[in-house]
C-alpha positions as a LaTeX table, in Angstrom:
\begin{tabular}{lrrr}
\hline
Residue & $x$ (\AA) & $y$ (\AA) & $z$ (\AA) \\
\hline
Met1 & 96.66 & 84.46 & 116.29 \\
Gln2 & 98.37 & 86.28 & 113.51 \\
Thr3 & 95.80 & 84.70 & 111.02 \\
Thr4 & 93.02 & 85.76 & 113.29 \\
Ser5 & 94.28 & 89.60 & 113.70 \\
Val6 & 94.70 & 89.65 & 109.60 \\
Ala7 & 91.22 & 88.50 & 109.62 \\
Ile8 & 89.75 & 90.89 & 111.95 \\
Ala9 & 91.84 & 93.70 & 110.10 \\
Ser10 & 90.32 & 92.67 & 106.93 \\
Leu11 & 86.84 & 92.56 & 108.38 \\
Ala12 & 87.09 & 96.08 & 109.66 \\
Ala13 & 88.44 & 97.55 & 106.49 \\
Leu14 & 85.47 & 95.96 & 104.45 \\
Phe15 & 82.95 & 97.48 & 106.80 \\
Leu16 & 84.97 & 101.16 & 106.98 \\
Ser17 & 85.39 & 101.01 & 103.05 \\
Pro18 & 81.98 & 102.54 & 102.22 \\
Ala19 & 82.42 & 105.03 & 104.95 \\
Ala20 & 85.95 & 106.14 & 103.81 \\
Arg21 & 84.76 & 106.17 & 99.93 \\
Ala22 & 81.60 & 108.32 & 101.00 \\
Ala23 & 84.22 & 110.78 & 102.55 \\
Asp24 & 86.30 & 110.87 & 99.47 \\
Asp25 & 83.49 & 111.23 & 97.14 \\
Glu26 & 82.51 & 114.66 & 99.20 \\
Lys27 & 85.81 & 115.90 & 99.17 \\
Leu28 & 86.28 & 115.63 & 95.60 \\
Glu29 & 82.92 & 116.94 & 95.08 \\
Arg30 & 83.19 & 119.67 & 97.09 \\
Ile31 & 86.39 & 120.80 & 95.55 \\
Asp32 & 85.00 & 120.43 & 91.85 \\
Lys33 & 81.81 & 122.33 & 92.75 \\
Ser34 & 84.19 & 124.94 & 94.34 \\
Arg35 & 86.09 & 125.16 & 90.98 \\
Glu36 & 82.57 & 125.47 & 88.77 \\
Val37 & 81.42 & 128.20 & 91.06 \\
Leu38 & 84.42 & 130.06 & 91.07 \\
His39 & 84.86 & 130.02 & 87.37 \\
Glu40 & 81.15 & 131.06 & 86.71 \\
Phe41 & 81.33 & 133.92 & 89.26 \\
Ile42 & 84.21 & 135.57 & 87.72 \\
Gly43 & 83.61 & 134.54 & 84.33 \\
Met44 & 80.26 & 136.02 & 83.97 \\
Pro45 & 79.87 & 139.91 & 82.67 \\
Glu46 & 78.08 & 140.77 & 85.81 \\
Gly47 & 80.34 & 138.70 & 88.42 \\
Ile48 & 83.17 & 139.52 & 90.51 \\
Pro49 & 85.78 & 142.12 & 88.97 \\
Arg50 & 88.99 & 140.39 & 87.70 \\
Asp51 & 90.85 & 143.29 & 88.89 \\
Leu52 & 89.57 & 142.64 & 92.49 \\
Val53 & 90.56 & 139.12 & 92.62 \\
Asp54 & 94.01 & 140.19 & 91.26 \\
Lys55 & 94.28 & 142.26 & 94.55 \\
Ala56 & 93.00 & 139.71 & 97.15 \\
Glu57 & 95.23 & 137.66 & 99.11 \\
Cys58 & 93.11 & 134.72 & 99.67 \\
Leu59 & 89.78 & 133.70 & 98.11 \\
Ala60 & 86.90 & 130.93 & 99.74 \\
Val61 & 84.52 & 129.39 & 97.86 \\
Ile62 & 81.57 & 127.66 & 99.74 \\
Pro63 & 79.58 & 125.78 & 97.12 \\
Ser64 & 75.70 & 125.48 & 97.79 \\
Ser65 & 75.83 & 126.72 & 101.24 \\
Lys66 & 72.58 & 125.96 & 103.15 \\
Lys67 & 70.35 & 128.97 & 104.31 \\
Phe68 & 67.50 & 128.30 & 106.83 \\
Ala69 & 65.63 & 130.41 & 108.81 \\
Phe70 & 62.18 & 131.11 & 110.54 \\
Gly71 & 62.26 & 135.09 & 111.31 \\
Val72 & 66.04 & 135.36 & 111.45 \\
Gly73 & 68.44 & 133.76 & 108.85 \\
Ala74 & 71.49 & 131.40 & 109.46 \\
Thr75 & 73.68 & 129.35 & 107.05 \\
Phe76 & 76.23 & 126.42 & 107.32 \\
Gly77 & 78.10 & 124.84 & 104.57 \\
Lys78 & 81.42 & 123.41 & 103.46 \\
Gly79 & 84.09 & 125.09 & 101.34 \\
Val80 & 87.64 & 125.63 & 100.15 \\
Leu81 & 90.28 & 128.43 & 101.01 \\
Val82 & 93.12 & 129.32 & 98.80 \\
Cys83 & 95.99 & 132.05 & 99.35 \\
Arg84 & 98.55 & 133.31 & 97.53 \\
Lys85 & 101.96 & 132.02 & 98.29 \\
Asp86 & 104.70 & 134.15 & 99.78 \\
Asp87 & 107.19 & 133.89 & 96.89 \\
Gly88 & 107.05 & 137.06 & 95.48 \\
Arg89 & 105.09 & 135.86 & 92.26 \\
Gly90 & 101.50 & 136.27 & 93.58 \\
Arg91 & 100.94 & 132.44 & 92.61 \\
Trp92 & 98.11 & 130.80 & 94.46 \\
Gly93 & 99.23 & 127.87 & 96.77 \\
Ala94 & 97.42 & 124.60 & 98.22 \\
Pro95 & 93.83 & 124.61 & 99.33 \\
Leu96 & 92.69 & 124.51 & 102.94 \\
Met97 & 89.29 & 122.64 & 103.40 \\
Leu98 & 86.59 & 125.01 & 105.41 \\
His99 & 83.63 & 124.71 & 107.44 \\
Thr100 & 80.96 & 127.56 & 107.83 \\
Glu101 & 78.32 & 128.33 & 110.09 \\
Gly102 & 76.13 & 131.14 & 111.65 \\
Gly103 & 75.25 & 134.47 & 110.24 \\
Ser104 & 72.10 & 136.31 & 109.39 \\
Phe105 & 70.59 & 137.14 & 106.04 \\
Gly106 & 67.54 & 139.28 & 107.40 \\
Leu107 & 63.91 & 138.31 & 108.06 \\
Gln108 & 63.18 & 135.47 & 105.90 \\
Val109 & 60.73 & 132.17 & 106.32 \\
Gly110 & 61.95 & 128.94 & 104.65 \\
Gly111 & 65.23 & 127.62 & 103.39 \\
Gln112 & 67.15 & 127.73 & 100.13 \\
Ser113 & 70.63 & 127.12 & 98.86 \\
Ala114 & 73.29 & 129.69 & 97.66 \\
Asp115 & 76.78 & 129.48 & 96.40 \\
Val116 & 79.11 & 131.94 & 98.15 \\
Val117 & 82.64 & 133.43 & 97.40 \\
Leu118 & 84.72 & 135.59 & 99.79 \\
Leu119 & 87.61 & 137.90 & 98.72 \\
Ile120 & 90.06 & 138.09 & 101.72 \\
Met121 & 91.79 & 141.38 & 100.87 \\
Asn122 & 94.59 & 141.11 & 103.59 \\
Arg123 & 96.29 & 138.61 & 105.80 \\
Lys124 & 94.69 & 139.77 & 109.13 \\
Gly125 & 91.48 & 137.68 & 108.67 \\
Val126 & 93.21 & 134.57 & 107.65 \\
Asp127 & 95.51 & 134.62 & 110.61 \\
Lys128 & 92.22 & 134.62 & 112.77 \\
Leu129 & 90.66 & 131.70 & 110.76 \\
Leu130 & 93.92 & 129.85 & 111.32 \\
Glu131 & 93.91 & 130.33 & 115.08 \\
Ser132 & 90.79 & 128.96 & 115.51 \\
Lys133 & 87.80 & 130.57 & 113.57 \\
Leu134 & 87.00 & 133.68 & 111.85 \\
Thr135 & 84.00 & 135.64 & 112.49 \\
Leu136 & 82.93 & 138.12 & 109.84 \\
Gly137 & 81.89 & 141.34 & 110.90 \\
Ala138 & 83.59 & 140.93 & 114.35 \\
Asp139 & 87.50 & 139.57 & 113.55 \\
Ala140 & 87.26 & 141.08 & 110.09 \\
Ser141 & 85.23 & 143.80 & 108.54 \\
Val142 & 83.16 & 142.49 & 105.54 \\
Ala143 & 80.82 & 144.14 & 102.77 \\
Ala144 & 78.85 & 143.03 & 99.99 \\
Gly145 & 81.25 & 143.25 & 97.06 \\
Pro146 & 80.76 & 145.19 & 93.97 \\
Val147 & 79.67 & 143.50 & 90.75 \\
Gly148 & 80.54 & 143.71 & 87.11 \\
Arg149 & 83.90 & 143.88 & 84.81 \\
Lys150 & 85.62 & 146.77 & 86.98 \\
Ala151 & 85.43 & 147.92 & 90.63 \\
Ala152 & 85.25 & 151.62 & 89.77 \\
Ala153 & 81.82 & 151.82 & 91.20 \\
Ala154 & 82.58 & 150.21 & 94.62 \\
Thr155 & 81.75 & 152.60 & 97.57 \\
Asp156 & 84.45 & 153.49 & 100.28 \\
Val157 & 82.97 & 151.09 & 102.56 \\
Gln158 & 83.55 & 148.26 & 99.79 \\
Met159 & 87.04 & 149.28 & 98.84 \\
His160 & 88.11 & 149.35 & 103.01 \\
Ala161 & 86.54 & 146.05 & 104.03 \\
Glu162 & 88.84 & 143.16 & 104.57 \\
Ile163 & 86.41 & 140.89 & 103.23 \\
Leu164 & 84.16 & 141.26 & 100.10 \\
Ser165 & 81.38 & 138.79 & 99.93 \\
Tyr166 & 79.29 & 137.24 & 97.01 \\
Ser167 & 76.36 & 135.06 & 96.86 \\
Arg168 & 74.41 & 133.43 & 93.97 \\
Ser169 & 70.90 & 131.86 & 94.67 \\
Arg170 & 68.29 & 130.62 & 92.33 \\
Gly171 & 70.32 & 131.99 & 89.48 \\
Val172 & 70.46 & 135.55 & 90.99 \\
Phe173 & 74.06 & 136.81 & 91.47 \\
Ala174 & 74.88 & 139.73 & 93.73 \\
Gly175 & 77.29 & 140.88 & 96.63 \\
Val176 & 75.78 & 140.06 & 100.00 \\
Ser177 & 76.73 & 140.95 & 103.44 \\
Leu178 & 77.47 & 137.76 & 105.78 \\
Glu179 & 78.17 & 139.56 & 109.17 \\
Gly180 & 77.82 & 136.99 & 111.82 \\
Ala181 & 79.02 & 134.04 & 109.80 \\
Ser182 & 82.07 & 132.14 & 111.02 \\
Leu183 & 84.49 & 130.30 & 109.04 \\
Arg184 & 86.97 & 127.57 & 110.50 \\
Pro185 & 89.36 & 125.01 & 109.36 \\
Asp186 & 87.64 & 121.46 & 108.53 \\
Lys187 & 90.08 & 119.31 & 110.11 \\
Asp188 & 88.77 & 115.96 & 109.30 \\
Ala189 & 88.53 & 116.93 & 105.40 \\
Asn190 & 91.99 & 118.41 & 105.70 \\
Glu191 & 93.31 & 115.19 & 107.18 \\
Arg192 & 91.72 & 112.98 & 104.09 \\
Leu193 & 92.91 & 115.43 & 101.45 \\
Tyr194 & 96.51 & 115.54 & 102.45 \\
Gly195 & 96.46 & 112.03 & 104.06 \\
Ala196 & 97.43 & 112.79 & 107.70 \\
Gln197 & 96.94 & 115.80 & 110.16 \\
Val198 & 97.74 & 119.10 & 108.77 \\
Asn199 & 99.04 & 122.44 & 110.50 \\
Pro200 & 96.58 & 124.85 & 108.50 \\
Arg201 & 99.05 & 127.73 & 108.88 \\
Ala202 & 101.68 & 125.34 & 107.09 \\
Val203 & 99.23 & 124.96 & 104.17 \\
Val204 & 97.95 & 128.34 & 103.69 \\
Leu205 & 100.77 & 130.52 & 104.57 \\
Glu206 & 104.06 & 128.63 & 104.69 \\
Gly207 & 103.45 & 126.53 & 101.60 \\
Thr208 & 104.62 & 123.23 & 103.21 \\
Lys209 & 102.32 & 121.25 & 101.27 \\
Thr210 & 102.11 & 120.80 & 97.44 \\
Val211 & 98.56 & 121.26 & 95.49 \\
Pro212 & 97.11 & 117.45 & 95.70 \\
Pro213 & 96.17 & 116.15 & 92.49 \\
Gln214 & 92.47 & 116.23 & 93.43 \\
Ala215 & 92.84 & 120.34 & 93.87 \\
Arg216 & 94.92 & 121.01 & 90.79 \\
Ala217 & 92.00 & 121.92 & 88.49 \\
Leu218 & 90.71 & 124.35 & 91.14 \\
Val219 & 94.13 & 125.96 & 91.72 \\
Asp220 & 94.79 & 126.13 & 88.02 \\
Thr221 & 91.63 & 127.66 & 87.33 \\
Leu222 & 92.12 & 130.55 & 89.68 \\
Gln223 & 95.65 & 130.95 & 88.45 \\
Ser224 & 94.20 & 131.19 & 84.87 \\
Leu225 & 91.52 & 133.86 & 86.14 \\
Ala226 & 93.63 & 136.27 & 87.59 \\
Pro227 & 97.01 & 136.28 & 85.52 \\
Thr228 & 97.94 & 140.01 & 85.94 \\
His229 & 98.71 & 139.74 & 89.88 \\
Val230 & 102.05 & 141.36 & 90.73 \\
Ser231 & 103.85 & 141.40 & 94.13 \\
Arg232 & 102.90 & 144.21 & 96.54 \\
Asn233 & 106.49 & 143.20 & 98.75 \\
\hline
\end{tabular}
């Protein structure tokens, strides 16, 4: 009986392995692409101002977000959220995997892919996201972020928005409004990343999780791009 049980378990593992490997590949690819997008968005002269990154509480990256439309726009994608630790040093903590959907890009026909970065300037929006999901424009104010080396040219609307959004599509980089899009934790991807079910709040705000090896390069890149942050406590 024991031999039969072992054989059945081995057979099940054999059939599940391809799916498990595919899930792990997707997780790693998402994290690595997020790191690449982040580095490019902040590193380019016309990109996200570093002084805004320095002031942000959290940052979300959605690489290759898909946009489809016929008359009105919509988007969906998978990304990563990283927030600062509550340690008084302003350092970035462990990541949380995200899923995004909905939202309007205006009148358009056809579909295309875009990289999206969101700067979350305070914890209000993050709290809503960790409860269930965050709808941009409804649960937190969102505006197209200013671009360039400095944020001095930012409008009053931009500087008072809770979330600043950026997008790059077909090589064109700009701040873009994403009102109506929603963000929520990607439960399955987080479980694969940490090896067990996790409490999103514990990961993002309470700092109970260390940065997984797969995400170390992403967090290190973010830390190196905004080294001048100081605590506002």
